[in-house]
Backbone bond lengths (Angstrom), bond angles and torsions (degrees), N, CA, C in turn:
res aa  C-N    CA-C-N  psi(-1)  N-CA   C-N-CA  omega(-1)  CA-C   N-CA-C  phi
1 M - - - 1.460 - - 1.526 111.81 -
2 L 1.347 117.46 -38.37 1.469 119.50 179.31 1.524 111.50 -61.02
3 S 1.318 116.53 -39.58 1.470 119.74 179.30 1.523 111.06 -64.85
4 S 1.325 116.51 -38.52 1.465 120.49 178.50 1.522 110.86 -65.33
5 I 1.332 116.28 -40.27 1.467 120.28 177.40 1.520 109.87 -64.86
6 A 1.331 117.47 -41.73 1.467 121.30 179.08 1.526 110.80 -62.65
7 N 1.321 117.04 -39.06 1.469 120.67 178.14 1.518 110.89 -62.00
8 E 1.333 117.01 -41.68 1.457 120.60 178.81 1.529 111.03 -65.23
9 L 1.330 116.01 -42.03 1.462 120.13 -178.96 1.529 111.86 -65.24
10 S 1.327 116.63 -23.79 1.469 121.21 -177.34 1.522 112.89 -83.57
11 K 1.324 117.34 -10.75 1.461 120.56 -177.11 1.526 111.49 -75.23
12 E 1.321 116.05 165.99 1.458 121.41 179.88 1.531 110.65 -65.91
13 G 1.314 115.00 153.27 1.452 120.64 -179.66 1.516 111.11 99.00
14 S 1.308 115.66 160.61 1.461 120.41 -174.25 1.531 112.34 -84.81
15 T 1.331 114.70 156.83 1.464 122.81 177.95 1.523 108.92 -119.92
16 L 1.316 116.23 129.28 1.457 120.99 172.67 1.522 108.20 -97.52
17 V 1.327 116.11 119.98 1.460 121.43 175.76 1.525 107.87 -99.26
18 L 1.318 117.13 118.93 1.457 121.77 -179.55 1.522 110.95 -102.51
19 L 1.336 115.73 139.35 1.456 122.16 178.01 1.523 109.76 -119.30
20 H 1.323 116.18 155.72 1.460 121.39 -179.66 1.525 111.36 -64.82
21 G 1.324 116.15 160.95 1.453 121.29 179.18 1.506 112.26 -59.13
22 N 1.344 116.23 144.47 1.465 121.73 -177.53 1.524 109.89 55.09
23 A 1.331 115.13 48.06 1.472 122.41 -171.71 1.519 111.96 -55.38
24 D 1.325 115.40 136.41 1.455 121.32 -177.48 1.527 111.60 -93.50
25 A 1.322 116.13 -178.69 1.464 121.56 -175.04 1.524 111.84 -64.79
26 D 1.319 117.85 -36.47 1.463 120.84 179.39 1.521 110.57 -63.15
27 A 1.323 117.26 -43.71 1.462 121.55 179.22 1.523 111.09 -63.34
28 V 1.332 116.38 -46.30 1.468 120.88 -178.35 1.526 111.03 -66.86
29 A 1.324 117.18 -41.60 1.467 120.87 178.86 1.525 110.84 -62.20
30 S 1.335 116.33 -43.29 1.465 120.80 178.83 1.523 110.90 -61.70
31 A 1.337 116.26 -44.91 1.463 120.82 -179.64 1.524 111.16 -65.34
32 F 1.328 116.88 -39.67 1.463 121.33 178.97 1.524 110.98 -61.59
33 A 1.326 116.61 -42.91 1.468 120.31 179.79 1.525 110.73 -64.01
34 V 1.325 117.11 -39.80 1.463 120.83 177.18 1.528 110.14 -66.09
35 Q 1.324 116.12 -42.77 1.462 120.89 -178.91 1.525 111.60 -61.19
36 Q 1.317 116.87 -39.73 1.458 121.54 -178.41 1.530 112.85 -76.45
37 S 1.331 117.31 -16.33 1.464 120.80 -173.54 1.518 114.23 -104.17
38 F 1.335 117.06 -18.25 1.461 120.55 -176.89 1.527 109.57 -129.47
39 P 1.343 117.31 154.54 1.471 120.51 -175.24 1.521 113.91 -73.73
40 E 1.323 115.38 146.64 1.472 123.66 170.62 1.529 113.51 51.61
41 V 1.310 116.38 56.23 1.466 120.99 179.01 1.526 109.95 -104.40
42 I 1.316 116.55 126.25 1.465 123.38 177.56 1.522 107.91 -110.53
43 I 1.326 117.18 128.98 1.461 121.36 179.59 1.515 109.28 -94.70
44 G 1.324 116.21 113.99 1.457 121.48 -179.27 1.516 112.15 -100.10
45 V 1.324 115.87 127.96 1.476 120.86 179.45 1.533 108.75 -128.84
46 P 1.342 117.77 67.13 1.465 120.15 -176.82 1.524 113.61 -61.20
47 G 1.333 116.97 -23.29 1.457 120.60 177.83 1.515 113.44 -98.14
48 G 1.341 117.12 11.43 1.457 121.94 177.35 1.522 114.15 78.03
49 L 1.336 115.12 -179.41 1.467 123.58 -179.22 1.521 109.64 -116.02
50 D 1.332 116.80 152.15 1.461 118.56 173.42 1.530 109.53 -80.05
51 R 1.311 116.58 175.12 1.465 121.36 -173.53 1.528 112.11 -59.15
52 V 1.315 116.99 -44.38 1.463 121.02 -176.31 1.525 110.85 -68.72
53 S 1.334 117.21 -44.14 1.465 119.47 -178.36 1.523 111.53 -68.97
54 K 1.333 117.43 -27.33 1.470 119.55 173.96 1.522 110.25 -62.90
55 Q 1.335 115.78 -43.49 1.462 119.97 178.70 1.521 111.10 -65.32
56 L 1.339 116.19 -43.20 1.463 120.17 179.45 1.521 110.81 -60.96
57 S 1.333 116.64 -42.92 1.465 121.31 179.32 1.522 111.63 -61.76
58 K 1.327 115.92 -39.08 1.466 120.30 -179.83 1.527 110.86 -69.50
59 I 1.331 116.45 -43.90 1.468 120.89 -177.80 1.523 111.43 -64.19
60 L 1.337 117.10 -43.13 1.462 121.27 -177.00 1.528 112.50 -95.56
61 N 1.337 116.47 4.96 1.460 122.19 178.00 1.531 111.02 55.26
62 I 1.339 115.26 53.44 1.462 121.64 -178.96 1.528 108.41 -93.69
63 P 1.328 118.04 114.42 1.466 120.17 -179.43 1.528 111.34 -77.58
64 T 1.325 115.98 134.16 1.465 120.95 176.47 1.522 109.41 -133.98
65 V 1.329 116.13 159.19 1.463 122.22 -178.81 1.526 108.76 -126.74
66 E 1.331 117.12 124.71 1.466 120.14 178.73 1.527 111.47 -86.02
67 D 1.315 117.67 -43.38 1.465 121.14 179.65 1.530 108.69 -88.18
68 V 1.317 115.67 94.65 1.471 119.38 -176.20 1.527 111.93 -96.18
69 S 1.313 117.45 3.06 1.469 120.89 -176.12 1.528 112.57 -63.98
70 K 1.341 116.75 -26.42 1.467 119.81 -178.40 1.530 112.76 -104.99
71 V 1.319 116.26 8.27 1.471 120.17 179.78 1.521 109.49 -80.51
72 H 1.319 116.31 126.73 1.466 121.55 176.76 1.527 108.06 -96.15
73 Y 1.321 116.19 130.96 1.467 119.43 -176.78 1.525 110.44 -146.50
74 A 1.322 114.52 152.73 1.460 120.75 179.64 1.519 111.91 -88.34
75 R 1.340 116.00 -26.09 1.470 120.13 -178.88 1.518 109.66 -150.20
76 L 1.315 115.18 161.82 1.456 121.77 -176.25 1.526 109.77 -126.78
77 L 1.331 115.66 129.35 1.461 121.71 175.45 1.519 108.66 -122.22
78 I 1.316 116.87 129.64 1.466 122.41 179.43 1.522 108.20 -111.68
79 L 1.334 116.24 126.99 1.464 121.23 -175.90 1.529 111.63 -117.56
80 D 1.334 115.70 143.12 1.468 122.81 168.08 1.527 112.74 53.12
81 T 1.321 116.58 40.32 1.466 121.21 -176.56 1.520 108.36 -127.78
82 S 1.320 117.20 117.37 1.464 120.46 -171.24 1.521 114.04 -71.85
83 G 1.353 117.30 -20.67 1.458 119.92 178.44 1.512 111.63 -163.96
84 P 1.340 118.01 158.70 1.477 121.66 -178.25 1.518 113.74 -57.28
85 E 1.338 116.03 -29.33 1.463 119.77 -177.48 1.527 112.34 -67.42
86 Q 1.344 118.07 -13.75 1.466 120.92 179.05 1.519 112.53 -83.56
87 L 1.317 115.96 -3.65 1.466 120.52 179.28 1.519 110.37 -95.34
88 D 1.316 116.51 134.09 1.461 120.80 175.09 1.525 109.03 -93.27
89 F 1.337 115.20 50.05 1.460 119.60 -175.30 1.529 107.42 -163.62
90 D 1.329 117.07 131.93 1.465 120.96 178.78 1.525 109.84 -77.85
91 I 1.331 115.85 132.93 1.468 120.10 -177.55 1.522 110.48 -132.26
92 D 1.317 114.89 159.84 1.462 122.13 171.54 1.528 106.36 -95.99
93 L 1.338 115.54 103.10 1.464 119.88 -175.03 1.523 112.74 -58.76
94 S 1.318 116.72 -32.58 1.461 119.74 -176.53 1.522 112.57 -65.09
95 K 1.360 115.96 -15.13 1.473 119.83 -179.74 1.528 112.23 -111.97
96 A 1.337 116.29 10.25 1.471 120.29 -175.41 1.526 112.32 -103.67
97 M 1.323 115.01 148.59 1.458 122.42 170.57 1.527 107.28 -109.80
98 V 1.320 117.23 142.11 1.460 121.45 -175.68 1.527 110.49 -131.80
99 I 1.330 115.47 131.38 1.465 121.67 171.56 1.526 106.93 -123.66
100 D 1.336 116.10 123.59 1.457 119.16 -174.75 1.523 110.33 -148.49
101 H 1.339 115.83 163.79 1.465 120.26 179.42 1.529 111.64 -130.82
102 H 1.321 117.43 11.41 1.457 120.81 177.13 1.530 109.77 -87.16
103 V 1.327 116.41 -172.87 1.462 120.06 176.26 1.521 109.21 -60.37
104 R 1.327 116.45 136.12 1.460 120.25 -178.72 1.524 110.14 -56.12
105 N 1.333 115.92 133.29 1.461 122.13 -174.92 1.527 109.02 -115.32
106 E 1.331 116.15 122.22 1.462 119.97 -177.18 1.527 112.05 -62.80
107 R 1.322 117.74 -22.44 1.469 119.75 179.15 1.523 111.41 -67.39
108 W 1.322 116.45 -28.58 1.459 120.09 178.45 1.534 111.91 -77.56
109 E 1.325 117.77 -13.18 1.465 120.35 -178.61 1.532 111.64 -63.00
110 K 1.334 116.15 -18.72 1.466 120.15 179.00 1.533 111.90 -81.57
111 A 1.323 116.86 -6.62 1.468 120.50 -179.86 1.522 110.49 -70.28
112 A 1.317 115.30 156.97 1.469 119.88 178.88 1.519 110.91 -61.98
113 M 1.344 116.50 -40.03 1.465 122.19 176.54 1.519 108.29 -142.19
114 Y 1.314 115.69 135.31 1.463 120.56 -176.86 1.523 109.27 -139.72
115 H 1.331 115.33 112.06 1.466 120.61 175.74 1.521 107.97 -114.12
116 C 1.336 116.33 114.96 1.459 121.25 179.19 1.527 109.00 -126.42
117 D 1.322 116.14 124.09 1.464 121.18 178.28 1.522 108.46 -129.02
118 D 1.336 115.83 92.08 1.464 119.00 -176.99 1.524 112.85 -80.28
119 S 1.349 116.51 6.09 1.466 119.15 172.25 1.520 111.05 -80.76
120 K 1.335 116.24 -12.29 1.452 121.56 -179.74 1.528 110.25 -89.64
121 S 1.325 115.64 142.13 1.468 120.60 178.89 1.520 112.09 -78.10
122 S 1.324 117.24 -16.80 1.470 120.95 -176.86 1.514 110.35 -151.55
123 C 1.328 115.08 158.11 1.465 120.63 174.43 1.529 110.38 -71.52
124 S 1.325 116.54 -28.15 1.466 121.03 178.87 1.522 111.50 -56.90
125 E 1.333 116.50 -35.61 1.465 119.94 178.89 1.526 111.41 -65.62
126 I 1.323 116.61 -39.49 1.462 120.27 -179.56 1.521 110.21 -67.87
127 V 1.332 116.65 -42.70 1.460 120.28 179.02 1.528 110.47 -63.67
128 Y 1.324 116.55 -40.75 1.471 119.26 176.85 1.531 110.31 -62.25
129 E 1.324 117.32 -40.02 1.464 121.22 177.39 1.526 110.49 -61.13
130 L 1.343 116.31 -42.54 1.471 120.78 178.56 1.527 110.72 -60.68
131 L 1.336 116.54 -48.32 1.471 120.66 -178.54 1.520 111.14 -64.07
132 K 1.309 116.27 -38.02 1.467 120.51 179.83 1.527 110.81 -66.66
133 R 1.318 116.36 -43.37 1.468 120.83 178.85 1.522 111.24 -61.42
134 E 1.326 115.46 -40.71 1.460 120.81 -176.43 1.523 112.90 -86.71
135 K 1.349 115.09 3.84 1.468 121.13 179.55 1.529 112.12 55.76
136 R 1.334 115.53 40.33 1.462 121.69 176.94 1.525 108.85 -86.30
137 K 1.313 116.21 141.89 1.457 120.33 -179.67 1.531 110.51 -69.81
138 V 1.319 115.33 132.43 1.464 121.30 175.12 1.522 107.96 -108.04
139 T 1.328 116.68 112.44 1.460 120.35 -179.91 1.528 109.93 -75.64
140 R 1.324 115.53 170.05 1.461 119.40 -179.72 1.535 111.02 -64.93
141 E 1.323 116.38 -37.93 1.467 119.71 178.03 1.531 111.04 -63.90
142 M 1.327 116.19 -42.64 1.463 120.27 177.07 1.524 110.29 -61.88
143 A 1.326 115.57 -41.76 1.466 120.48 179.92 1.525 110.89 -61.99
144 L 1.322 116.49 -44.19 1.465 120.48 178.93 1.529 111.32 -61.19
145 A 1.342 115.62 -42.78 1.462 119.85 179.29 1.526 110.71 -62.94
146 L 1.324 116.98 -46.67 1.460 121.04 -178.88 1.527 111.30 -63.59
147 L 1.319 116.75 -40.31 1.466 120.00 177.64 1.533 110.64 -61.87
148 F 1.324 115.81 -42.01 1.464 119.02 -179.46 1.523 110.95 -67.57
149 G 1.333 116.40 -37.96 1.458 120.16 175.89 1.514 111.62 -60.80
150 M 1.329 116.21 -42.26 1.466 120.86 178.37 1.527 111.31 -66.07
151 L 1.318 115.97 -41.67 1.460 120.46 -180.00 1.524 111.61 -61.29
152 T 1.320 116.06 -51.79 1.463 119.66 -173.96 1.521 111.90 -68.91
153 D 1.339 117.63 -38.32 1.456 118.37 -177.28 1.528 112.85 -76.89
154 S 1.318 117.46 -17.23 1.467 120.55 176.57 1.529 111.03 -98.12
155 G 1.339 116.55 9.95 1.461 119.71 -178.93 1.510 111.41 61.85
156 Y 1.346 114.75 42.84 1.466 121.29 -176.54 1.526 110.50 53.62
157 F 1.358 112.68 49.23 1.471 124.85 174.98 1.523 113.78 75.84
158 R 1.322 119.34 -0.84 1.462 118.92 178.22 1.528 110.96 -63.85
159 F 1.350 116.99 -32.00 1.461 121.36 -179.48 1.528 111.13 -112.29
160 A 1.315 116.91 14.89 1.464 120.81 -174.90 1.523 111.76 -72.72
161 K 1.318 114.47 147.96 1.454 121.24 173.48 1.526 108.91 -98.86
162 H 1.306 115.51 166.87 1.462 120.38 -175.20 1.529 112.03 -53.95
163 D 1.341 116.09 -45.71 1.462 119.96 -176.98 1.526 112.56 -63.64
164 T 1.335 116.29 -29.35 1.463 119.88 177.82 1.522 110.59 -61.12
165 L 1.317 116.60 -45.70 1.462 121.05 -179.37 1.523 111.27 -65.51
166 V 1.340 116.31 -37.83 1.464 120.56 179.27 1.531 110.26 -64.54
167 T 1.342 116.05 -47.96 1.470 120.43 -179.92 1.524 111.05 -64.05
168 F 1.324 115.92 -42.96 1.472 121.07 179.64 1.527 110.12 -58.82
169 S 1.309 116.72 -46.57 1.462 121.65 179.99 1.527 111.46 -63.23
170 E 1.324 116.23 -39.19 1.461 121.00 179.68 1.526 111.21 -62.54
171 I 1.331 116.00 -45.16 1.469 119.78 -179.81 1.528 110.40 -64.97
172 M 1.330 116.67 -43.34 1.465 120.57 178.47 1.526 111.13 -58.12
173 A 1.320 116.40 -47.02 1.463 121.54 -177.00 1.528 111.03 -66.50
174 T 1.329 116.16 -42.90 1.475 120.47 -177.44 1.524 111.92 -63.08
175 H 1.349 116.18 -36.34 1.462 119.74 -173.30 1.527 113.19 -109.22
176 G 1.318 117.40 7.06 1.468 120.51 177.40 1.512 113.16 61.43
177 I 1.325 116.04 39.97 1.464 121.02 -177.87 1.523 109.71 -98.05
178 Q 1.322 116.08 131.29 1.462 121.13 177.07 1.532 110.04 -87.86
179 M 1.317 115.12 158.12 1.462 120.52 -175.75 1.530 111.93 -59.91
180 D 1.318 117.01 -40.46 1.463 118.91 -178.44 1.524 111.51 -65.67
181 E 1.349 117.45 -31.82 1.463 120.54 176.48 1.529 110.96 -64.28
182 A 1.328 115.23 -44.03 1.461 119.77 -178.29 1.523 111.40 -66.58
183 M 1.331 116.14 -38.95 1.459 120.37 -173.64 1.523 113.76 -81.49
184 N 1.320 116.98 -30.55 1.465 120.43 -169.36 1.521 114.18 -103.79
185 Q 1.337 117.09 23.98 1.467 119.24 179.46 1.526 111.82 -67.07
186 V 1.316 116.38 -32.29 1.459 122.10 -174.48 1.521 109.63 -126.02
187 D 1.326 115.76 139.59 1.460 120.90 175.67 1.529 108.50 -74.54
188 L 1.340 116.30 111.06 1.456 120.90 -175.64 1.523 113.65 -96.65
189 D 1.329 116.94 11.00 1.466 119.25 177.43 1.536 109.76 -59.74
190 V 1.308 115.49 137.12 1.465 120.77 -178.18 1.528 109.17 -77.36
191 D 1.339 116.50 125.51 1.468 118.43 -178.73 1.530 110.18 -80.32
192 I 1.325 115.50 172.01 1.464 120.62 -171.77 1.516 113.14 -63.96
193 S 1.340 117.63 -36.89 1.466 119.76 -179.15 1.523 110.99 -65.58
194 E 1.322 116.49 -36.86 1.466 119.89 178.33 1.528 110.63 -69.94
195 R 1.324 116.49 -38.53 1.473 119.58 178.71 1.536 110.89 -65.86
196 I 1.338 115.98 -37.76 1.465 119.70 177.60 1.532 110.13 -64.65
197 S 1.344 116.73 -40.00 1.462 120.28 177.70 1.521 110.74 -61.96
198 Q 1.326 116.67 -38.56 1.463 120.23 177.97 1.526 111.07 -63.76
199 L 1.336 116.32 -42.48 1.464 120.35 179.89 1.534 111.38 -66.09
200 K 1.345 116.05 -42.33 1.462 119.84 178.04 1.533 110.55 -64.13
201 G 1.326 115.11 -37.73 1.459 119.58 177.82 1.515 111.51 -62.22
202 A 1.330 116.48 -38.68 1.463 120.56 177.48 1.523 111.08 -67.22
203 Q 1.330 116.56 -36.43 1.465 120.63 178.77 1.528 111.84 -64.28
204 R 1.326 115.96 -35.15 1.465 121.09 -171.74 1.526 113.11 -97.34
205 L 1.309 117.61 4.76 1.462 118.72 -172.10 1.524 113.23 -72.07
206 K 1.325 114.21 150.14 1.457 123.68 169.33 1.525 106.16 -121.47
207 Y 1.316 116.91 148.88 1.462 117.81 178.63 1.522 111.44 -145.42
208 W 1.323 113.95 155.25 1.455 122.10 179.63 1.531 108.47 -133.16
209 K 1.299 116.81 141.02 1.454 122.95 -179.07 1.530 109.21 -102.83
210 V 1.324 116.14 126.95 1.459 122.68 176.60 1.522 107.19 -123.50
211 G 1.314 116.99 97.50 1.461 119.23 -173.50 1.520 109.19 63.35
212 N 1.310 115.86 -121.98 1.463 121.12 178.15 1.528 112.43 -97.19
213 Y 1.332 116.77 10.48 1.460 121.07 -176.83 1.530 110.45 -108.22
214 I 1.327 115.98 152.99 1.461 121.53 179.67 1.521 110.00 -127.86
215 V 1.325 115.66 128.28 1.469 122.75 174.13 1.521 107.67 -107.91
216 A 1.314 117.24 129.74 1.469 121.16 -178.04 1.524 110.80 -125.96
217 T 1.325 115.91 147.73 1.463 121.86 173.02 1.514 109.36 -132.81
218 S 1.329 116.43 157.82 1.457 121.46 175.75 1.516 108.91 -159.36
219 Q 1.325 115.68 163.42 1.456 121.37 176.79 1.522 109.72 -123.71
220 G 1.319 115.64 149.45 1.455 121.41 178.17 1.508 109.66 -156.71
221 S 1.324 115.69 -163.35 1.461 119.76 179.66 1.524 112.28 -123.99
222 A 1.343 117.05 -6.21 1.463 120.37 -178.15 1.529 109.58 -165.79
223 F 1.331 114.96 166.90 1.473 122.25 175.01 1.534 112.44 54.42
224 E 1.339 115.78 44.79 1.466 119.36 -176.89 1.531 112.12 -58.36
225 A 1.333 116.68 -44.74 1.466 119.79 -178.14 1.523 111.21 -64.25
226 S 1.319 116.14 -39.94 1.464 120.60 179.48 1.521 111.29 -65.02
227 V 1.340 116.37 -39.40 1.464 120.04 178.16 1.528 110.12 -66.16
228 C 1.341 116.40 -38.23 1.467 120.29 175.92 1.528 110.95 -56.45
229 K 1.311 116.00 -48.03 1.468 120.38 -179.28 1.525 110.60 -62.08
230 A 1.342 116.07 -37.91 1.468 119.91 178.53 1.527 110.97 -63.61
231 L 1.341 116.38 -39.56 1.467 120.21 179.22 1.527 111.26 -66.46
232 L 1.334 116.45 -35.77 1.470 118.77 174.66 1.524 109.92 -64.25
233 G 1.320 115.58 -38.47 1.458 119.74 178.22 1.520 112.53 -65.09
234 L 1.335 116.31 -26.51 1.461 120.61 178.35 1.524 112.62 -81.02
235 G 1.330 116.65 -11.37 1.459 118.78 176.28 1.511 115.82 128.14
236 A 1.339 118.29 -4.11 1.464 119.78 178.14 1.523 110.13 -70.97
237 D 1.330 116.20 148.50 1.461 121.43 174.31 1.524 110.88 -92.18
238 V 1.328 115.26 -33.93 1.465 122.29 176.61 1.525 107.21 -136.06
239 A 1.344 116.64 134.47 1.466 120.29 -178.00 1.519 110.45 -133.89
240 F 1.343 115.04 139.36 1.463 122.62 175.50 1.527 107.64 -125.74
241 V 1.322 116.97 128.13 1.467 121.39 178.84 1.520 108.37 -129.05
242 G 1.335 115.71 129.89 1.456 119.91 -176.67 1.514 113.23 -126.69
243 S 1.320 115.22 160.32 1.466 121.26 175.22 1.523 108.28 -137.86
244 Q 1.324 115.92 150.80 1.459 122.55 -179.22 1.515 109.25 -116.67
245 R 1.322 116.38 129.08 1.458 121.72 175.99 1.523 107.54 -129.72
246 G 1.339 116.30 93.81 1.456 120.24 -173.94 1.521 109.22 66.27
247 E 1.331 116.49 -126.87 1.460 120.56 177.61 1.525 111.89 -85.79
248 Q 1.318 116.16 -10.39 1.461 120.78 -176.89 1.531 110.87 -90.93
249 F 1.324 116.00 147.49 1.453 120.80 175.53 1.528 109.80 -132.07
250 R 1.313 114.28 162.61 1.466 120.88 174.71 1.523 107.98 -142.18
251 V 1.319 116.82 133.29 1.458 122.19 179.78 1.514 109.50 -127.18
252 S 1.327 116.10 133.44 1.456 122.37 171.31 1.510 108.61 -112.00
253 A 1.313 116.39 148.01 1.467 121.39 -179.48 1.515 109.53 -135.36
254 R 1.322 115.48 143.16 1.468 121.49 176.91 1.528 108.86 -140.17
255 A 1.324 115.94 147.49 1.465 122.10 175.28 1.519 108.47 -135.93
256 T 1.296 116.60 151.41 1.462 120.40 177.08 1.530 109.59 -69.37
257 Q 1.315 116.25 158.72 1.465 119.60 177.60 1.516 111.45 -64.70
258 A 1.325 116.87 -28.81 1.466 119.60 176.25 1.523 110.05 -61.15
259 M 1.334 117.32 -39.96 1.456 121.51 178.43 1.530 110.69 -67.58
260 V 1.326 116.32 -40.91 1.467 120.43 178.99 1.525 110.23 -60.77
261 R 1.320 116.05 -42.22 1.469 119.52 179.46 1.523 111.65 -65.74
262 K 1.321 116.95 -23.64 1.468 120.80 177.80 1.525 112.23 -85.90
263 G 1.335 117.03 -0.51 1.456 120.59 175.65 1.508 116.35 109.76
264 V 1.326 118.08 1.12 1.467 120.01 177.93 1.529 109.30 -69.80
265 H 1.326 116.79 132.18 1.471 122.05 177.25 1.527 107.66 -133.99
266 L 1.316 115.89 96.75 1.464 120.48 -175.85 1.519 112.68 -66.08
267 G 1.336 117.04 -30.57 1.462 119.55 178.14 1.518 111.18 -60.94
268 K 1.338 116.11 -43.91 1.465 119.98 178.71 1.524 110.52 -70.36
269 L 1.337 117.03 -38.58 1.457 120.82 -179.03 1.526 110.95 -61.83
270 L 1.340 116.95 -50.07 1.469 119.67 -179.55 1.519 111.57 -73.26
271 G 1.329 116.87 -29.41 1.460 119.64 175.19 1.520 110.88 -62.76
272 G 1.331 115.67 -40.57 1.459 120.02 177.82 1.514 112.42 -65.58
273 I 1.333 116.33 -41.80 1.470 120.06 178.06 1.528 109.79 -64.73
274 G 1.329 116.13 -39.02 1.456 119.62 177.97 1.516 112.10 -59.85
275 S 1.337 116.73 -43.44 1.468 120.63 179.04 1.522 111.26 -65.00
276 E 1.340 116.12 -40.20 1.461 120.80 -178.33 1.526 112.45 -68.77
277 T 1.329 117.33 -29.30 1.469 121.03 -174.86 1.528 112.77 -108.73
278 A 1.347 116.56 11.53 1.471 122.01 -179.27 1.522 111.49 60.52
279 N 1.329 115.89 35.08 1.458 121.76 175.04 1.524 108.34 -121.70
280 G 1.307 116.80 -171.25 1.458 119.01 -177.37 1.502 112.77 -127.78
281 G 1.328 116.10 126.68 1.459 120.06 178.02 1.508 111.32 -143.01
282 G 1.317 115.46 163.75 1.456 120.52 178.39 1.515 110.23 166.45
283 G 1.319 115.63 -175.67 1.456 119.82 179.09 1.501 112.76 144.45
284 H 1.315 115.86 -150.54 1.458 123.30 -176.28 1.529 110.40 -96.74
285 P 1.332 117.03 172.33 1.474 119.30 175.31 1.530 112.73 -58.26
286 G 1.336 117.09 -42.29 1.457 120.42 -175.62 1.503 115.76 -101.58
287 A 1.332 117.88 -2.64 1.468 121.40 -178.12 1.521 108.93 -153.12
288 A 1.324 116.26 126.21 1.462 119.46 -176.80 1.522 110.17 -152.05
289 G 1.332 115.35 172.77 1.452 120.62 -179.28 1.512 111.59 -145.76
290 L 1.313 116.02 160.24 1.461 123.23 179.12 1.517 107.98 -145.85
291 T 1.322 116.52 129.93 1.458 120.95 179.01 1.520 109.59 -133.60
292 G 1.322 115.52 155.87 1.452 118.34 176.83 1.505 113.23 160.29
293 T 1.325 115.50 -154.95 1.458 122.74 -177.76 1.524 109.22 -112.39
294 G 1.324 116.13 133.22 1.449 119.59 179.08 1.514 111.78 149.21
295 D 1.317 115.29 -171.44 1.455 121.85 -179.17 1.521 109.71 -92.18
296 V 1.313 117.63 117.58 1.462 120.78 -173.70 1.527 112.04 -63.62
297 E 1.330 117.57 -34.22 1.463 119.45 -179.99 1.524 111.08 -64.04
298 A 1.340 115.90 -40.36 1.462 120.07 177.84 1.529 110.69 -65.07
299 I 1.324 116.20 -41.01 1.462 120.66 179.59 1.525 110.38 -64.78
300 L 1.326 117.05 -41.93 1.462 120.78 178.51 1.530 111.08 -61.99
301 N 1.331 115.84 -39.49 1.463 119.22 179.05 1.524 111.27 -65.69
302 I 1.327 116.62 -39.83 1.471 120.81 177.22 1.526 109.90 -63.35
303 A 1.334 116.07 -44.11 1.467 120.80 -179.16 1.525 110.43 -62.34
304 A 1.336 116.47 -44.63 1.464 120.30 -179.88 1.523 110.98 -64.32
305 E 1.329 116.51 -42.09 1.467 120.69 -179.91 1.532 110.66 -62.51
306 N 1.338 116.78 -44.71 1.462 120.51 178.98 1.524 111.57 -64.14
307 A 1.337 116.07 -39.38 1.464 119.83 179.07 1.524 110.68 -65.48
308 M 1.334 116.20 -40.35 1.465 119.37 -179.94 1.534 111.47 -65.76
309 K 1.330 116.76 -37.89 1.462 119.89 176.15 1.526 110.51 -62.50
310 L 1.317 115.57 -41.43 1.460 120.54 179.17 1.530 111.05 -64.83
311 L 1.334 116.21 -43.60 1.460 120.10 179.78 1.528 111.58 -68.95
312 Q 1.331 116.46 -32.03 1.462 120.24 176.66 1.528 110.42 -63.62
313 K 1.347 115.43 -40.68 1.466 119.63 176.04 1.517 111.22 -64.49
314 T 1.343 115.14 -40.61 1.464 120.12 178.96 1.517 110.33 -63.67
315 K 1.336 116.05 -42.28 1.458 121.24 179.25 1.527 110.63 -62.51
316 S 1.351 116.02 -44.28 1.457 120.93 -178.26 1.517 112.00 -63.96
317 S 1.353 115.80 -38.31 1.465 119.70 -179.11 1.517 111.74 -69.76
318 C 1.349 116.96 -21.30 1.458 120.80 -178.76 1.527 112.23 -92.06
319 D 1.359 117.06 -14.57 1.467 121.09 -178.06 1.537 111.48 -70.05
């Protein structure tokens, strides 16, 4: 499938690459590598960029377009997006190509081409595999971007799989990149607004104890993923943080690696809730998201209840 996608990208006419809302560094790095390797590629970010990917884009001079409604393109490629609902743009799935590394999503099966490899810790690894197969030149800037995408999406290797380390080492060796270069491309210091969101999230948290495990939820208006990580730092094993914007909601979820090793898979958990509530969710075992229409407090309660049932089963199997 990757070769077929590469063949399409090589044809005449422009390609619009779409990324999920609040696109992260892995998504931007993957799109940048595609843009540098194939002709006439436009990176569309209708849902904007997160703080880190904004810095990465500025440092590597990666052009992106937020208003994609007037972009004319011959083909569409969607990267690092677990489901169509994560796009802030209406698309014709039958004409779209998709490359992803989250849990396989049946909604993407309607796409013209769909390559999903959830054995990869990042989309950057899949894009590097595509370029390597097609013998496309990877510049040092592309290599730096891909390395950073791999680093951030694997939680700086905390959630990395064996192949991630092998690929990372290969890119470093090929391009003479030192570890500090790969890690220090972007200033990752948490700014004051994000720290305030973390504190507010702690103020608003609810938690439930299941044996020796703790499930926590909270609500805020921004930095949901960051607040999730803060709640894990406070002692939660699984955390769900949501925000409400009119009728729309967004939920981020995080679990400790200890929970993942015990069988917790947040991508499947939120994917199931998304299907049940006519919304869209998915992601990794230890990090996932859910977006859609509805009451965020109700969704958080459903997520917490499902997590507690899962942890109860885990507890029972260990007794």
